[in-house]
N, C-alpha and C positions, 0 to 999 in steps of 0.2 A: 502494499498498500504506501503510496506516494500522497502528501498534499498538493493539493492544487496551489499552483504559484501563482495563476494567471488572475482570479477573481480579484485579490486583494489589491493586486495593483493597477487592474483595468476600471475597478471601480472607485478607485482612492480619489478621483477628482469630485466624486461627487459628496463624497463623505467627510461632512463639513465637522553606603551600608556598613549602616554601621553594623558591625557584627560582632556579638560576643563569643570569646572562646573558652576552651575548657584546656586547663593546663593540666589537668590529673592524666592518668596512664591506665584509667580503668579498661576493663576485659571489656569488650561489646559484643553483646551476642544481639545479631537480629532477630531470633526467635522470641526472646524475652520481649526486645520493643514493640514487636508485630502484635505479640499474643496478650501482653502485660504491660501496656505502657502506664506511663507515670500520673497520668489524667483520663479520666472516662466516666461519664454519665452512669453508667453501669457497672454494678461490684455485686461480687459473690461473697456470702456473709458461711463463714464456717462457725458454726455453733460453739463446737468445742474450744476451739481457741480465741473465738470473738475477735475473729481477723478478716479484714477487707481487704480481697484480693481483686485489683480494678481488670474488669476484662475488656480486650478489645472489642469494638463494635465493628459488623459488616465485613468479618474475615471471610474470603473471596476464595475457597478453595478451589479445586479442579473437580469439573463432575465427576463423580461415582459412574462407573461403568457397569451398568445390571448387564448391558447387552453390548455384543460384541459385533457392530454394522460390516458385512461381508462384502455383499454388493447392492447398486443400486439401480434398478432399470426404468426408466421413463419413458413413457410414450405423450408425446407434448404436441397441443394444436393452440390456435387461439382463435379468439372471436373478436376480432378488431374493433368491431363499433360498440361492444360496451367496454373493452380493454379486459377480457377475462381469459384467462389460460386453462385449457380444458385439458386434464392431465389424469394418465393412470401411472401408479407408482409400484412397483415390483422390488420390495424390498428382502434379503436373505440375511438372517441373523442368527446368533446362536449366543446362548449364554456364557458372559463371560468369565464367572466362576461357579458361582451359586446358582442353584435351580431357581427356576421364574415361573410365574402365573399369569404375568400382565407386561406387555411393552405400553411403555409410553414415548409416543414421538412428537416433535414439534412440528405442529402444521397452523400457523398463524393465519387467520382470516379467512378462511377456506368454508365452501360447502362441500361435505363429505357426503357422496350419495352410496357407497357399500364399502364395506372391509371384509377380507376375505383372509382366512387364516389356512394353509395349505390344503385349499380349496374350498372352506366352508367357511358361510357367513359367519361372525361373531359379533356379541355385544360390543359397544365401547362407548364412552362417556367422553364428551367434547367442551372445553370451555373457550373456544376460541384461539388458544395458543397452543395448547396441548392438546392431545386425542389420547386416553388409556383405552387400550385393547384388552379383553378379557379372555384367557385363553381357556380351554375348554379343561385342562389338566397343566399340571407342572412341566416345564422344559428342563432338562437336565443338560448339564455340561457335555459338549461332543454333540448334542443334538443340534440341528437346522431347521429355521422354520422359514415358511413365505409369506410375507403378508404385501396383499395387493389391496391399494388403495384406489379407488375413482372419486375425485374431485374435481370440484372449480373452484380456482385460485383468483382472487379479486384485490391484487395488488394495488391498483388505483384506487379504491373505495378504502385501504387501509391505513389507519391512523396508528402512528407507532411514536416513542417518544424515547429511543435509544442513538438518536444521531447525536453526532460530536463534530469537533474542529475540522477533524481528517475525513468525515464521510458525512454529509450533508443531509442524508437522507437514508432509512431503512428500509424500503419496502421491497426490497428482494429484486424485483422486476420491473423495467420501465419500460412503457410504451412511450415512444416519441411520436406524434404526429400520426397517431394510430389512423385517423378517419383521413388523412391528405387535408385536412381544413387549412393548413400553412402552406402557401407557396414556396415560402423561403426557407425550409425545413423539412430533411428527407424523414420517409418513415422508417423507423428503427425498433427494434426490440432489443433489451439488454439486461443484463443481470449484475449486482453487487451484493456479493454474499457476505463480505465479511463486516461485523463481526459474527453475527448469527442472522441473518436475513434471507438465506437461500430457502430456509422452511417457509417461506410466505409464498413461494411458488412450486415447492413440492414437500410431501413430507419426510422428514427424516431427523436424525438423533444430531440435532445444530449444535453441536460441542466440537473444539478444537483437539481435543485427546480422542476422537472418533475418527475412523478412515475407512475408505473402500474401495473397491472398484467400481466402474461404472458403466452404463448404455445409456444412449438418447435417441429415442426417435424423433425427429423433429418435423411437423409438416408446415411449409410454406409456401406461399403464392411462386410460381416458378421465376418469377422476376428477383427474387431475393435470394442472396448467397446468405448461407449458415457458417458460425462456426462454434463450436464447443471444445472439450478437453480430448486428448487424444487423435485418435487417428479416425479419417473418414472412409467408413468401410463401403458404404455405397450410397446410390441415391436413385430414389424408384419415381416414376412419371406416376401420377396417380389418374391421368385421363380427364382430370375436372380444373385444370388451371393451378392445380398445387403439384408440390414434389414432395417426399420423404425422405429427410437424409438420415442416415444411421452413423451417429459417432458412437466410439467405443475406446475407453481406456482402461488398460489390464493392468495396470500398477495403482497401488491405493493411495489415496490421500484425502485429507479431511474435507467434510462436507461444505466447508464454506466457500473451499477453493472450485467447486462445480460453476459452470458458466454459458451460457447463451450470448451469441451476438446475432442479430439476423437484419439485414439492410440492402440497399443496393450498392454494394462495392465494388470497386477495381481492387482484383487481387494480384501484387507484384511478387513473383516467385524467386527464390532465393535457397541456396542449399547451404549447409555445413557439415562436411563429412558425408555421414549417408542418411541424414535426415535433412526434411524439408523446411523450409524458414520461410512462413510468405509474412507480406504487409497486406492488411487491408485497410483502406483509405478510400474517399469519395472522390468522384471520377477525376475531378479536377486536380488532385494533387497526386495521379498516378505516377507521371514523371519524376516527381520529387519524394516517391515514396522511401528510396534508399537512404535519402539524406534526412527523411524525419525521423528513421528509424537506424541513426547513423552506427556504423560500424558493429552491426549487432554479430555477424559472422565472425569477425576479430573477437570479440567479447566473449563467444562463446569458448573461443580456442583458449584465448587466455585465463578465463575463470576454470576450465577444464585442469588446463595446465597448473595453475599455481596451486590450485587445490588438490590436485592427483586424484581428482575424482570427476572422470567424464560427466558431462551432463546428462543427466539420468532419467530423460523423458524421450518420449517418441518422436517428438516434434516442436518446433518453437515458433508459432504465430502473435502477431501483433495487431491490433484491431484498434482505431479512432473512432470515437461514438460523440453523437451530441448529446449537450446535458448533463453530461457524467456528474457524479454527485461526490466524487473525489479525485485526485490528480491521474493514479492511474492504479490498476490492481494486478498481482501477480496470479491471478487462476493459472491453475498448472498448465504450462503449454499454449494458452491463450491468454494471453496480458490483454488487458483492454485500457486505452487512453485515453483522456479527454480529448476532445476537438482540436483544442489550444495547441496540440503538437503539430497541427498540419500548416506547415509552412511551403511557400516558396522557394524556390531557390535562392532568390535575391534576400529575403526575409532569412534566410539562415546564415546569410554572410553576418547578420548584426548578432546571432547567439541561437543557440538551439537549446533542443531539451535532452542532450545526451545524458546527462545525469540521472533523469528518470529512467531512460531506456536501461543504464547500468543497474541502477536501483532493483527494478523490476525481474531483471535476469538473472541478479545475483539470488534473490530471493527463491530461486529454485533449487536451490541448495538449501538455503536457510530460509525456511517458512513451509516450503513444498515438501521438500522431502526429508527434512527433518522440521518438526512444526512445534511449535510451544503448547502444553499441556493443557495450559489456562493462560487467559489474557493478562494476568498477573505477570506473566512471564514474556510477553511480546515482545522485549528488546531483544531476547533471542530470534525473531524474527528481524525487527525493524531496526535494531542497533548495525546488525550485520549487513542488512541492504544499504545502509546508511555510509558503511563503511567500505561497501563495496564500490560506491561511488568512488571514494578516495584511492584504493586500489586500482580501477580502471584509470583514473586520471595519472596515477605516476607510472604507470605501465606506458599510456600512451602519450602522454606530455611531459612527463618528467617529474622529479621530486618538487621543484620549485611550485608548479601549478598543483600538486597535492598536498603541499603545506597551506597553500591560501586556501583550498577548498576546506581542509581544515579549520582553519581559522574563522570562515564562514561558520560553519557549523559549531564552533564554540560559541561566536557571538549571537546567533540563533539560540541557542540555550540559555546564554547569560542574560537575553533579553527577557525570554520566559521566566527566568529566576527570579528578577526583580519583583516579581508577583506570588511567585510559586516553585516551593522547593521542598519536594517529595522524594521519596526514595525511589530508587530505580525500578528495582523488583518491588513490588507491592502489594500486598493482598487486600488493602482495606478501600481498594476504589469502590465506587457507587456503581458504575454502567462501564461496560467494555470498553465501551468509545473514549471513556476518562482516559485509558491508558495509552491513546494516539495521539503522544505530545512531543514538544522538542526534547523533554528526558530521554522517552524511547528510541526515540531518532539521533538526535544532533549529539546528545549528554552519552548515549551508549556508544555510539562512534567512536567518541574521543576515547572513550573508557577502552574500547576493544584497541586502539592505538595506543596507547599507555601499555597495555598487556604486551603488545607485540614488542614494543620498546625494551620493554621489562626482561623479554625472554630470547628477544633476536628471531629473525626472518625463519631459521632452519626449524628451532622448536615451536613457532606460531603456527607455522603452515602444516608441520608435523600432526601438530593438537589439535587442529581444524580437521584434518583427515581423518585422525582417530576418531572425534567426534561425529564425523559422517558417517563413517563406516560401522560404528558401533550403533547410530541412532537411526540406521537410514529406514525410511517408509514408517517411522516411529512418533512419539511424541515424547517429550522431554523437559525438563526444568532446568534452572539455571545452574544447578549445582553438578547436573551430567555435563557440562562445559568446564565446570572447575575440575573437576577428576580428570577430564581429557587431559588438561595440561598437566594434573599433576602426577598421571600416569607416563606423561611423557619427559617431563622434567625430573622427576623426583623431590621436588617441592612441594610445602605446603601452601597454599594458594588460599586456604581461609581468610587470614588477614586482608590479602588484596580485595577479595570480594566484598567481605565485610565493609571495607573502607567505603568502596567504590560504588557497589551492586546494593547493598542493605543500609547505605548510610544517605540520607539528604544533604544537596548542598554540595560545594566546593571550597577549595581553598582559595583565599585571596591573601596575595603575598606582595610585602613591600621588602625594597632592599635599598643598600648606600651602597657604593663604591669610592673609597676613600682611599687618595693617593697620600702617604705620608712617611714618617721615618721612625725607625727604631730608636732605642738607646744609644745605639752605635753610630748612628747617622746613616745608618744603609735605606735606604727606599724600601718601603712596602707598600702592599695594598692590601688593605682591609676591606672586606667583603662580607656585608652584614646582611641576613634576610629574617625578615618577621613576618608570621604567618597567623592570619584570623579562620577562623570556620564561618561560612557565609551565614549556615542555618544555627540557630539559635541552641538547637540542642543535639549538635553535631560536635564529635570530639575531634581535637587536632589531627593534621594528616601526616602521614609517615610519605616523606617526598625525596625521592632522588633527583635533584635539579641538576641538569645537565649544563654547563657552561664552556666557553671557548676564550683559550687565552692565545693573542695574539705573538707570534715568534718573530722577531725582528731579523733574526740569523736564518730562519729559514724561511720568510715572508708567509708563513703561512698561519693558520689558527690550529689550534691541539685543544682537543676535548679532552675534558674532566668532569667530575659530579661531586656534587657536595650533598651530603645527606642531613636533611631538615625532618629532625624529629618530635621539637619542641616549639615553643611559642617563638624564640628567637634564638638563633645562631649564629656565629662566624667563622672565618676562617682568614688566615694571615697568609700573604703570597708575597713570596721575593720580589722587589723591582716595581717598578711603576706600569701596572698591565693595563693593555687595552682590553678590555674582558665584554664578552658577549653574554646574556643570560636567557636560559634555553633558545638557542639561535634558530631552530625549526620548529618552534612551538610544540614542541612533543608533550608537553602537561596540559590538563585540565585545571589549569591554575588564572585566576582573575589577577591581572597584573597591573599594578597604579602607574599611570603614565606617568604620574608626576614624582614620583621616588624614584631613586638614582641618579640623578640629574644634579650635576655641578657645573656651573658656568666655566670653569678648568677644562672639563671635560669635553668641551667642544671639539678640539680637534681628533679626540678619541672618536666622537661619533661622527667626524666627516670622514675619518678615515674608516672607521665600517662602513659607512655608506657606499664608499669608494672599492673598499676591497672584501670585504665579508664573500665568503662563497654561496653564501643562502640567501637568497631572495628576501623572505621571510627576515632574515635578520637585518638586513637592510631597510627594509619597512618598518622593523623598530626603531632603528637610528634615526631615520627620517622624522618617524612620530616622536620620540624622545626630544627633538629640536624643536620641531612644530609647536609643540604643547609648551615648551617652556622659553622660547624667543621670541621677543615683540620687535626687536629692531628692524628695521629695513635692511639695511646692509648685510646682518647675520643671515636674515630670511632667505637673502639673492642669492649667498654662498651655496648653501645647501639646495635653494630651489634648484639652480643650476646642474649640481651632482644628480638629484632626483629624477630629472628629465631628461639625462643621459643612462638611466640606470638600464640594465640589459633587459631585465623581464618588465611585461608589458604592466602589469598591476601597479608596478612601482612607479612608472611614467604616469598611469593613472592616478595614482595617491597623491602625487605631485601636481597634476593639473587640479586636482578635488580641492586641495588643500590652497591653491592659488586661487580658484573662484569663492572658498569661502573666505579669504583674507578679502577678495574686492568688497564682498558682501559686507564686511563688517567696516570699510573702508569708507562704502557709499553712505552709512550712517553717521559718520561724521565729517561728511563733504569732502573726503579728500581728493586730490587730484589724481585718478587713475588711471591717467595715461604715464606718470611718473612714479607708479609705485613698484615696478619693476625695470630692473637693469637692462639695458639694450642686450647684453650677450641673453639672458631669462627670454626675453620676449623674441629673439631669433630661433632660440631653440622651440619656442610654442609655435612659431610659426612653421617650422620644418615639420613639427610633428602633427600640424593639423593638415598639412598637405600630403606626407608621405610615411606617416607611420604605419605600421605592418597591421596595427590593430585599430579596427573601424571607431572600437568604444574609445581609443587616446585621441583618435581625431576628433570626435566630436566634442569631448571636453575641450580640447585645445583650440577649436571653435568657439566655445563660449565664453574661454577666456580674451579672445580676439575682440569678441563683441562686447565685452564689459569693458575692457582698456579704451578702444576707442572703435568704433564699427566702421567710422567712413572710410578711416585709414586703412583699413583690412579689407575693404570691399572686393578687392582683387582675389583673396583668398575665399569668399565667399561663393563669386562666380566661379572659381575652378572646382569647389565642393559640389554646386549643383550638379555636376555631370558624374557624380560616385557613383560606382553599382552598390553602396552602402542605402538602405534607406533612412536609417540613422542621420548618416553625415549629409545627406541631400535635405531630408526635414530640417535639420538645424540650420542649415545653411538659406533654406528657403524662409525662414522665421529671421534670421540676421538679416536678410534683404529687406522684408518688411520692414523692420526697423530704419532701414536707410532709405528705402524707395520702394514703397507699397507697389506702385503701378507695374513696377518691374518683378517684383514676386508674384502678383496675382494670375500671371500665365504660368508658372509653375503650379500654382495651386489647382488651375483648372485643368492641368495636364495630368494630374495626380489625385482628382477627386474622388475618383471610383474606389480609391484602395479600401480595402479594409484591416488593413496594418494599423496598430493603435498609435504608433509613433507618427506616420505621416497624417493618419485622421487628427492628432493633435496640430500639427503645420498647417492642414489645409483648413482646419476649424478656427484655428488662432488669427491665420491670416483674413478668411471671410470676415470673423467680427470684426477686426479691424479696418474692414473696408467701409463699414458703415454704408452697404450699397444693398439696397433692396432686392435687386436682380438676385441676389444668392439665396432668397428665400424657397425659390423653386427649387434650389440644389438640395436645403437640409431637408425639406417635405418630402422631396422624392428620395432621397436615401432613406429616412425611415422608413417609407412604404416600399422600399426595394426589397431586393435578394441580398439582404445582408446580415450580418449575425446580431444576436440581441443586446451584446455587450457595444457592439460597433453603433447602434441606434442610439443607447446612452450617450455615447461620445458626441453624435449628430446631435441629440437633444442639448446639451451639454452647451455646446459653442452656439446652438441657433438661438440661445436665451441669450447670449452675448451679443449676438448679431441684434436682436431685436432691441435690446437696451437702447441702441443708438440711432434707431431709424424714426421715422414721422409716425402722426398718430395714425393713420389707414395701416399702415404698414405692421404697426405695434398691433393694433386689434386684429389684425389677420394673422398673426403668429400668435397670440392668445389664443382664435379660433382653433387654430392648429393644437395646441398644447390642450385644449379641452377635448378634443377630436380623441388626440391620443391617451389622455388618461384615461377616458373610458371605452376604448376598443384595442388598444395595444394590449400583448402577453408579454409577460415576461415578469420575473422576481421581484424586482425595484422600480416598476413602471411609477407608480405612484410618487417614491421618493423623486424620482428625475423630474416627472412633470409638474409637483409641486415644489421643490426647490427651483426649478427652472423659472417657474413666474415669480418666485420671491426672489430671482437674481434678476430677472427685468425688474422690477419694481425697486431694488438698490441700484441698478444704473441709471435708471430716471431719477433716482432721489442725487446721485452722483453728478448728473449734468445739472441739475437743478443748484446743487450746493456751489458749482462752478459758475453761476451766473445766469444760465441759459433760462428762458422763459418759457414753461410747458403749462400752458393752460390748460391741456387736457388731461392733467395727471389724475385728477378725482377720478374721472370716467375711466381710466385704467387701473386704477386700486378699486375701484366696482367690480368690476369686471372679473381681477383675480379672486376678489371675495366671494361672488356669485358663483364663479367656475368650483371653487375649494368648497363653499357651503353645499352644491350642489351634490358633489362627489360624496361627502361625508352624510349627506341625507337630512341638512338642514335646510330650512324654506329662507330663514333669514335670519340675521346676525342677532338677533333678540332670543331668538330659540338657540342659537350657539351657546349664547352666554349661560342660558339655563340649563343647558346640557354640562358646562364646566362648572 
């Protein structure tokens, strides 16, 4: 499972530590903390001792396995008009150990027509969520039974309450434009089973510690393509315009990994070794499919080789679907992605979704082959998949790229940790979806990297191989991973796992580097560390802090390690040393940017920026200077060094810092044209036109715009012909500030785009024009064949345009907003329409404040009020006030 990275970005334009520490060395027991915390509202009273034992609330144990589900056979059809699943499920089960007299299946919101066990009808009780099937007699271990359920599933009518940030909805199966009423959206059906939603569309034991083989017969119209787990065995034409496809998977997997996807897809065929690798996309993206699912065959080889365990399934297909409720889902051998991954070749120049591709593929070992036994153990799935992204980056793009990916992951976790700090493995969550957070993903991935550093690559991958071999096609808990590492290395890893997997929070470390002299006058370096625990109830950490010392004789950095097990400790080193702390960002530590700095160390940090062999170390040195230096001359020195860095993200960081400085300077009316030296400005100009990375080019253009847009006109004109959408869009907006008439033809050329970055540029330019002719564009765009979120963008910029027009044009625009509010489909339509009308009013008020006479403003306000009141069902303002 991967979070959707698009919705938060695309909708953002509309949505308007001090930590205590423990210095003691108490032995920490995760079991005691989970089962018997210090505080609880519930207590157990021992009459004899009169002693109160606090009891942990809401302990989420793994599901008890009364039955072993061996095989599931489904025969599925659909009533598209009412969005029903017409199904027949045949389940083969055997008692897990004890004899059983009933079977309980998860079956949410279904009509159950009949249930038979071994060809005999049986009695059952159904509460809308689970069905309890009463057997004629006890079934003993070793005996199999066959349960056949004929049912109608109604996922579109079901109201569930287990959705989460990672999974926006939990209805299991989704009909997209089932009746073809929306001409701008394809007809599709797809499923999303994790965590326990597949039991909405077929009866099963919907728990992660269950697994079975499967067969699915699915009947669809001939025009549609189907995809499911396993292999397509055959297709049978039914003679009535429909076809039945037969999919079969002979290897067992968890019920939440069952999937179906149905739609009018283009299928692009690839192979890896002797298995099929297919890409299912909408037809307009057929030629871009290999770029969309970038490097999939190479990833299959890399992961198979590094794990020493070949890809364990019989095919690997990937499909992009509309309106997906998550980012992507690792259904066994058939991964579903949201349609945001569908990009043209030009869009892929500015960034792709390769991380998500690698994430879902790595799940096929960690999650599909070996599955967490309970949702409390979901980091065994998601932490590994997140670290799989890092492993792939390191293999394909080098250690520096992987180091920055891990930096991004740490920052994502630290951001969540500002408001939420919980154990990584936690049995006290409320709903399964609560576990799908930045702890289970990014924090867990960072911990796995520390484990790799702790044992070394050979031991790390040997232990992973043992974990996979020993637990293949089964369910696991976290201690099985620990045991694999102990068996391989001979070490006790309980302290490491207690500290990182069963403890909330993370260490916060400050350090100082002091160049001084001993009593004999010899130069020494005093390196002092102070640590705090970010979570109030956490113990101090046992840390091995890597650091590098620059050797003048060899002109290299030599690595060493400092052990920090207390609140504060230090080490004295001979000489005045150039020192890099954690030069690759190996530790899950929150470092204080303002500590470890001394003005006398500026030459040391400049030297690190120039000579450190690790890009992340150069990044840290730059930031150490940027956060602590305020005079322009010094800033220009290290800006020049940062802009020449060999790694593109360091050049980007330098440019982003410059733009931040420009923003601060603007607040104080500083002459921006003299803020940077001529050397620095020449470097920026060069990056704007010739850097190998388009994101760097874009940021350089932003600097040039802010410094003096008119003086850099030629740079913007050149950038207008860039193959990069991001570069072209930035140049268009720059030109609009200089000469709007020159920018408008470029906006008209790009106006049919569905790319968000270009939509920003086109919308901005048209809004700046204050030309009523562009009303047709926005209204046609919203009514045209464009995506839901693209129409939100268009409506946003339409409101900006309207606010600059005359009375008749404004009223026309408000009429369209009323039409949109009452007729458009989409999750955020009302927010977009209502906030858009508010934006129109705000823009008109700004014109009034600037001295413009707008006599018709009261009529506009009355019109906006009438539209809003009618939408909310109020006939007049007085009725609205009464309701409030």
